N, C-alpha and C positions, 0 to 999 in steps of 0.2 A: 368745249374741249373734250367732252365725253365721247364724241364720235371719233376721236383720234385714237382712243385706247385700243380698239381691235387691230388697227394697222400697227400701232406702236408695239403691241405684244407680239405680233407676228414677226416684226423686225427683231425684237429682242430675243426671239427663239433661234435666230440665225447664229451659227457657230462664230465665235469671235466677238460678237456684240455684247457689251457689258451694260449699256444704258441708252435710253432714248428720251429726248426732251423736246418740248415745244419752245422754239426760240423766236427771236425777231420781234416785230411790232405786235404780233398777236399775243405773245407772252407778256409784253409790257403793257398791253391794253391801249396801244396807240395806232392800231391798224386802221386803214381807210379802204375805200373801194378799189384801190390799186394794189393793195398788199397781197403778197403770196403767203402761203403757210410754210414756215420753215421748221423742219424737224431735224434736230441734231442726233446723229447716230454715233455713239462712242464705242470704240473698239480697243482691245488690247491684242497686239499681234495681228495676224491675218484674219480677215473675215471671209466667210463663204460667199464670194461674189455671185456665184451661179444661183444660189438661193435668193439673193436680193434681186437678181435679174428676173427670176420667176415671179416674184411679187410684182415688180414693175410691169411685167408683161401683161398683167391683168388690167392695165390702164393703157389703152391703145394710144400710140404716138409718144409714149414715154421713152426716155433714154437713161442709160446708166454709165457712169464713168468710174474707172478703177482708181484707187488711191494714187495720187500723184499726177493724174491727168489734167487737173485744173490749175496746177501750179504748186509752188513750194509750201504755201500756207493754207489755201483753200483746197483741202485734200481730196477733191473728187466728191461725187455724190450722184444723185439721180433727180431728174425732172419728171414728176408724175402729173399727167393731165387728169386731175381729179375733178369731180363735179363742183361747180361753184367757183373755186379759185385753184390756181396751179399750186401744187405742193412740191417743195424742194426738200430733198433729203441731202444732208451735208455730213460727210464722213469726218470724224475727229478721232485722232489717236490719243487716247487718254494718257499713255506714257509720255507723249510729247507735252500734253497739258501739265502733267506733273513736273516736267523739266522746266517749263516756263514759270510755274509757281516757285520752284527752287531758285530760279534766277531773280525773280522780283523780291524774294526774301533776302537776297544779297544786294538789292538795289540796282539790278541790271535790267534795262529796258531796251528794246530794239524796234526799229521800223524798217521793213524790207519791201522790195517791189513785189507786187502781186496783181495779176490781171483782175480787173473789176474793182480795184481799190486805188483810185487816182491819187489819194493822199499817201498811199502805202499801207501795208498791213502792220499794225502795232502788235508786238508779241503778246501783250497782256489782253488783247481782244479775246483770246481763248478763255481767259478767266472772266472777262466781262460777259461773254456769251453764257457761261454757266451761272454767274451771279444773277443774271436777269431772266433766266429761263423758268419754265414750269416743268418739273420733272414728271415724265410720264411712266417710265419704267426704270427701276434701279434695284434689281433684285438682290444683289450682293452688297449694296451700300457703297459701291466704288465712287459714285458721283457725290454722295453725301460727305465722304472724306474730304474731297476738294472743297466743297461748299463750306464746310466748317472752317476752313482757313481763309475764307473770303468775307466773313462777317465778324467784326467790322472791316471796313475797307482798309487794306494793309497800309500802315504808315510808311513802310519802306518803299512801297509803290508810289505813294503820293510824293514823297521826297525825290524819288528818281525821276518822275515825270517833270516836276518843277525844275530840277537841276538841268535835265537834258533838253527838254522841249521849251522851257522858258528861254534858255540861251538861244535855241534855234529860231524861236519866234522872232526875237529881236534881230538876229543875224539875217534872216530871210527878208524881213521887211526893209531893213536898211539897204540890202543889196538890190532892192527894187528902184532905188533913187535914180541911178544912172540910166537904166533902160527906159524908165518913165520919162526922164528929161529928153531922151532921144526920140521919143514917140514909138518905142518898141513895146507896144502893149502886150504882145505875146509873152515876152520875157518878163516884163514887169508883173503881169498878172500871175505868172507862174510863181514868182517869188512871194507875191501877196497871198496867193492861195495857200502856199505851204506855211507861210508865217501865221496867217489867221488859223489854219488848221492846227498848228502846234499850240497856239493860244487857247483854242477850244479844248484841247486835251488838258492843258494846265488848269483851266477853270473847273473842269469836271473833277480833276484830282483834288483841287482845293476844297471842293464841296463834298468829297468822298462819294462821288457819283460815277457809276460805271459808264464807259463809252466804248462801243465795239466797232463802229463803222462811221463813215462820212455821212451816211443817210440821216438827214434831219439833225445833224450835229450842231449846227449854228442855232437852230430853233431850240434845241435841248439846252444849250449853254445859256441862251437868253433867259431861261426860266430859273437859272441858278441865282441864289442870293448874292454871290460874289461877282456877278456879271455887270459890266458897265450899263448905264441907262441906255435904252433903245439899241441894245447890242445888235440884234438881227438887222434892223433897218440900217444901221451904220456899216455893217459888214456888206450888205447889198450895195451900198453906195461905193465903198472901197473897191469892190470888184467891178462894178459897172463903169466907174470913172478912172480906174487905175490910180486912185488917190492915195499916194504914199503917205502924205502928211496926216491924213485922216486915220490911216492904219497905225502910224506912229503914236498918234494921240490915244488910240485904244490901248496900245501896249503901255504907255506911260500911266494911264489910269489904273492899269493892272499891275503896276510896279515892276515892269519888265524892261 
């Protein structure tokens, strides 16, 4: 991680940037040969995008997107063609992170459409990203303030996920019955994917474990003490065979 500090400090010097973190699988220690390096760049207000473009220009073939260009939740960033593995810079608005924290403290969770997130973007993913990151630069302690509110895992968040997505898990899986009976695997698997996805979030919440994205979410859930036996294998079967009954069995085992 030490080789990231020079780049992180240069980014932190850009006007508007308040913190820089290493995120994703490399921060969690689960990276493999296919993993990129994800660097979260937290701002308050406007950033000096021209200065960030100057940094990116030092890596031929790189590109920079302004905040908002990548959708409502993944707030833009840059792809840097760095030696070894590609490095992704991801812009994050810390004021918006604070707003999400205030929402979950009131028991409010949301999931909204976002390109690149087939299950949807869960609002508390912003908090999961911080809770599982390695802070590289946080000169004024702005990130530390948020992190202090995330340990231990907020009980209001766990309760909200259980209430909201526990219901949706059962609703979605049960709605797969009719299309599966008709042989409409496209529709059936859509409902099953959504239902199992919601179940995965519930299992993580029950364990007080953070989940930020669909990537490796089933494998992560399978390692939790509250997960059904052979969870990952059974989920693979559900999706491969559009087996609604098997999905319903999983939900029943999870008391949903």
